[in-house]
C-alpha positions in Angstrom: 138.9 131.3 154.1 139.6 132.4 157.4 142.3 134.2 159.1 145.0 132.6 160.8 145.0 135.1 163.4 141.0 134.3 163.5 141.9 131.4 163.6 144.2 131.5 166.2 142.5 134.0 168.9 140.2 131.5 168.8 141.5 128.8 170.5 142.7 130.6 173.1 138.9 130.8 174.3 140.6 132.1 178.8 143.0 135.0 176.9 141.5 136.7 173.9 143.1 138.1 170.7 145.5 140.2 172.8 148.5 137.9 173.7 148.8 136.7 170.0 148.7 140.0 168.8 150.7 141.9 170.8 153.2 138.7 169.9 152.5 139.3 166.6 153.2 142.6 166.6 156.5 142.6 168.4 158.0 140.3 166.1 156.6 142.3 162.8 158.6 145.2 164.7 161.5 143.6 165.4 161.9 142.0 161.8 161.4 145.6 160.4 164.3 146.5 162.4 166.4 144.1 161.4 165.6 144.6 157.6 166.7 148.0 157.7 169.9 147.1 159.6 170.1 144.8 157.1 169.7 146.7 154.0 171.4 150.4 155.3 174.3 148.3 156.5 175.2 148.3 152.4 175.4 152.4 152.1 178.3 152.6 154.9 180.7 153.8 153.5 184.5 152.6 155.4 186.8 153.9 153.0 187.7 150.3 152.2 185.3 149.4 149.3 187.7 151.0 146.3 
């Protein structure tokens, strides 16, 4: 079964996989930042969690 990224790259014959891979990389980095923010905010100490 072919990978999705390969199919998307093959569908855009004019540009190649560059733009698609850049978008996928940007989305994954933003997702990692949001996940880290969501997980780390639980470790904050606001002195009102008695």
